[in-house]
C-alpha positions in Angstrom: 6.9 -50.0 17.0 5.4 -49.8 20.4 5.0 -51.5 23.8 1.3 -51.8 23.5 0.6 -55.6 23.1 -1.9 -55.0 20.3 0.5 -52.9 18.3 3.4 -55.2 18.9 1.5 -58.2 17.7 0.0 -56.3 14.8 3.5 -55.3 13.8 4.3 -59.0 13.5 1.1 -60.0 11.8 1.3 -57.3 9.1 4.8 -58.4 8.2 3.5 -61.8 7.1 2.3 -62.9 3.7 -1.4 -63.0 3.0 -1.4 -66.8 3.2 0.1 -66.7 6.7 -2.0 -63.9 8.1 -5.3 -65.5 9.1 -4.0 -68.6 10.8 -1.3 -66.6 12.7 -3.9 -64.0 13.8 -6.3 -66.6 15.1 -3.5 -68.4 16.9 -2.4 -65.1 18.7 -6.1 -64.5 19.6 -6.4 -68.0 21.0 -3.3 -67.7 23.1 -4.3 -64.3 24.5 -7.9 -65.4 25.3 -7.2 -66.9 28.8 -5.0 -64.0 30.1 -6.5 -61.0 28.3 -10.0 -61.6 26.7 -10.2 -58.0 25.6 -6.8 -58.2 23.8 -8.0 -61.5 22.2 -11.1 -59.9 20.9 -9.2 -57.0 19.4 -6.7 -59.4 17.8 -9.5 -61.5 16.3 -10.9 -58.3 14.8 -7.7 -57.4 13.0 -8.5 -57.3 9.3 -6.6 -59.2 6.7 -4.9 -56.6 4.4 -6.0 -56.3 0.7 -3.2 -57.4 -1.7 -2.4 -53.7 -2.5 -2.3 -52.7 1.1 0.0 -55.8 1.8 2.4 -54.7 -0.9 2.7 -51.2 0.5 3.2 -52.6 4.0 6.0 -54.9 2.6 7.6 -51.9 0.8 7.7 -50.0 4.1 9.6 -53.0 5.7 11.8 -54.1 2.9 12.2 -51.1 0.6 12.5 -48.4 3.3 14.9 -46.1 1.3 12.6 -45.9 -1.7 9.6 -45.3 0.5 11.5 -42.6 2.4 12.1 -40.9 -1.0 8.4 -41.1 -1.7 7.3 -39.6 1.6 10.0 -36.9 1.6 9.2 -35.8 -1.9 5.5 -35.7 -0.9 6.4 -33.3 2.0 8.3 -31.1 -0.4 5.3 -31.2 -2.8 2.8 -30.1 -0.1 5.1 -27.3 1.0 5.3 -26.0 -2.6 1.5 -26.1 -2.8 1.2 -24.2 0.5 3.8 -21.6 -0.6 2.2 -21.3 -4.1 5.6 -21.9 -5.7 4.6 -22.7 -9.3 8.1 -23.5 -10.6 8.9 -25.9 -7.7 5.4 -27.4 -7.9 5.7 -28.2 -11.6 9.1 -29.8 -11.1 8.1 -31.8 -8.0 4.9 -33.0 -9.8 7.1 -34.3 -12.6 9.3 -36.1 -10.1 6.3 -37.5 -8.3 5.0 -39.2 -11.4 8.4 -40.7 -12.2 9.0 -41.8 -8.6 5.6 -43.4 -8.0 5.9 -45.3 -11.3 9.4 -46.5 -10.5 8.5 -47.5 -6.9 5.3 -49.2 -8.0 7.4 -51.3 -10.4 9.8 -52.2 -7.5 6.8 -53.1 -5.4 5.6 -55.5 -8.1 9.0 -57.1 -8.1 9.1 -57.4 -4.3 5.6 -59.0 -4.3 6.8 -61.5 -6.9 9.8 -62.3 -4.7 7.4 -63.0 -1.8 5.3 -65.3 -3.9 2.5 -62.9 -5.0 1.9 -61.9 -8.6 0.0 -58.6 -8.9 -2.7 -57.8 -11.5 -2.7 -54.5 -13.2 -5.7 -53.4 -11.1 -3.8 -54.1 -7.9 -0.7 -52.4 -9.2 -2.9 -49.3 -9.9 -4.1 -49.4 -6.3 -0.5 -49.5 -5.1 0.4 -46.5 -7.2 -2.8 -44.6 -6.1 -1.8 -45.3 -2.5 1.7 -43.9 -3.1 0.2 -40.9 -4.8 -2.1 -40.3 -1.8 0.8 -40.5 0.6 2.6 -37.8 -1.4 -0.2 -35.3 -1.6 -1.9 -35.9 1.8 -0.1 -35.7 5.1 -2.6 -38.1 6.9 -2.2 -40.7 4.1 1.6 -40.4 4.5 1.3 -41.1 8.2 -1.0 -44.1 7.5 1.5 -45.6 5.0 4.4 -45.0 7.3 2.8 -47.3 9.9 3.0 -50.4 7.7 -0.4 -51.5 9.0 -2.6 -50.7 6.0 -5.6 -53.0 5.5 -6.9 -51.3 2.3 -5.5 -49.1 -0.4 -5.7 -45.3 -0.2 -6.9 -42.7 -2.6 -6.5 -38.9 -2.6 -9.4 -36.9 -3.9 -7.6 -33.5 -3.8 -10.5 -32.1 -1.8 -9.9 -32.1 2.0 -7.8 -34.5 4.0 -7.9 -38.2 3.2 -10.0 -40.4 5.6 -7.4 -43.0 6.7 -8.6 -44.3 10.0 -10.6 -47.1 8.5 -7.6 -48.1 6.3 -5.2 -48.8 9.2 -5.5 -51.9 11.3 -4.7 -50.1 14.6 -5.5 -46.4 14.2 -3.2 -45.4 17.1 -0.3 -46.6 14.9 -0.9 -43.7 12.5 2.3 -41.6 12.5 4.5 -44.4 13.8 7.1 -46.1 11.5 7.1 -49.7 10.6 10.2 -51.6 11.7 12.5 -52.7 8.8 12.6 -56.5 8.3 14.9 -58.9 6.6 13.6 -60.5 3.4 12.1 -63.9 4.1 13.1 -66.9 2.0 12.0 -66.4 -1.6 8.9 -68.1 -2.8 7.6 -68.9 -6.2 4.1 -68.0 -7.1 1.9 -70.5 -8.9 3.8 -73.7 -8.0 2.2 -76.6 -6.4 3.4 -80.0 -5.2 2.1 -83.0 -7.2 0.3 -85.3 -4.8 1.2 -88.9 -4.4 -1.0 -91.3 -6.2 -1.7 -93.1 -3.0 -1.9 -91.4 0.4 -2.1 -92.8 3.9 -5.2 -91.9 6.0 -3.2 -89.4 8.0 -1.8 -87.8 4.8 -5.3 -87.7 3.3 -6.7 -86.1 6.5 -3.8 -83.5 6.5 -4.4 -82.7 2.9 -8.2 -82.3 3.6 -7.4 -80.0 6.5 -5.1 -77.9 4.4 -7.7 -77.6 1.8 -10.3 -76.7 4.4 -7.9 -74.0 5.8 -7.4 -72.6 2.3 -11.2 -72.5 1.7 -11.7 -70.8 5.1 -9.0 -68.2 4.3 -10.8 -67.6 0.9 -14.1 -67.1 2.8 -12.5 -64.7 5.3 -10.8 -62.7 2.5 -14.1 -62.5 0.6 -15.8 -61.4 3.9 -13.1 -58.8 4.5 -13.4 -57.5 0.9 -17.2 -57.4 1.3 -16.9 -55.5 4.6 -14.5 -53.0 2.9 -16.8 -52.6 0.0 -19.8 -52.1 2.4 -17.9 -49.4 4.3 -17.0 -47.6 1.0 -20.6 -47.9 -0.2 -21.9 -46.4 3.1 -19.4 -43.5 2.7 -20.4 -42.9 -0.9 -24.1 -43.1 0.0 -23.7 -40.5 2.8 -21.8 -38.3 0.4 -24.6 -38.6 -2.2 -27.2 -37.8 0.4 -25.3 -34.7 1.5 -24.9 -33.5 -2.1 -28.6 -34.2 -2.9 -29.7 -32.4 0.3 -27.6 -29.4 -0.6 -28.9 -29.5 -4.2 -32.5 -29.4 -3.0 -31.6 -26.5 -0.6 -29.9 -24.6 -3.4 -32.9 -25.2 -5.7 -35.3 -23.9 -3.1 -33.1 -20.8 -2.5 -33.0 -20.2 -6.2 -36.8 -20.5 -6.5 -37.2 -18.1 -3.6 -34.7 -15.6 -5.2 -36.6 -15.9 -8.5 -39.9 -15.2 -6.7 -38.4 -12.2 -4.9 -37.0 -10.9 -8.2 -40.5 -11.2 -9.8 -42.1 -9.4 -6.8 -39.5 -6.6 -7.0 -40.0 -6.3 -10.8 -43.8 -6.0 -10.3 -43.3 -3.4 -7.6 -41.0 -1.4 -9.8 -43.5 -1.4 -12.6 -46.2 -0.3 -10.2 -43.9 2.5 -8.9 -43.2 3.6 -12.4 -47.0 3.9 -13.1 -47.5 5.7 -9.8 -44.7 8.1 -10.7 -46.3 8.9 -14.2 -49.7 9.5 -12.6 -48.1 11.7 -9.9 -46.4 13.8 -12.6 -49.7 14.2 -14.4 -51.5 15.2 -11.2 -48.7 17.7 -10.5 -49.0 19.2 -13.9 -52.8 19.6 -13.6 -52.4 21.2 -10.2 -49.8 23.6 -11.6 -52.2 24.6 -14.3 -55.1 25.1 -11.8 -52.8 27.2 -9.7 -51.7 29.4 -12.6 -55.4 29.9 -13.6 -56.4 30.6 -10.0 -53.6 33.1 -9.7 -54.6 34.9 -12.9 -58.3 35.0 -11.7 -57.1 36.5 -8.4 -55.1 39.2 -10.1 -58.1 40.1 -12.4 -60.4 40.2 -9.3 -57.9 42.4 -7.6 -57.7 44.8 -10.5 -61.5 45.0 -10.7 -61.6 45.8 -7.0 -59.1 48.5 -7.3 -61.2 50.2 -10.1 -64.3 50.5 -7.9 
């Protein structure tokens, strides 16, 4: 993907299964610590992908042709939206629904081959991520990197915020390298332990159990961190909406007050206009009477 050591190692890490991720990441960080402490710190901070994100990453590496169809159809869909081509938009939207459903099904089959059964909820997250990649250019670039750590969604309002969903944001826009399929694994199978174990075997089993518990804790921590980030975003959005709502309410109250003032002023002006008309009419009458008196006085003067 790139010559940057972090990107190169991340490319290897996010091609692993979830069970392999944490231990391999920690080993890379441990090896880098002596020569490059900063790289070691960044490696240790790489987040384990959610199951849905992992599936999409695997699809980019092992089902490249299908993912290329998804991304290319998405580009055509966005072009039709920009050009306001209604006929093309309807047809492409129909194809989008069919393709995302089909590719999601293929993703479930791929995950099963790699030893991971998907719940309906995770499958929905995979399909939502594919949909986001088709309707949003930034989401498409994030998916193409193969370094997703969380599923994506498209709101349809503005560009998707994908930086927090990619392990190494500088990889957004790069393309994950295709990989050969690893040896198939069966999900849900376990080895029946011997009835009696040697001390070394018991210690090894205990260590394996501890590692699994540690990975479960780290996954729960990663999920909690992801949920916390989403909660912060939602909280900020609510605060903005509430602030704008209060502002709009204040503006509406001010407008109502202004309307009431103008209505009162209009009523006053109407009353003033009526009074002014009455005064004018009385003045006209006085003028006519005065004019008549003047004419009569003039006539009397002329007779003398």
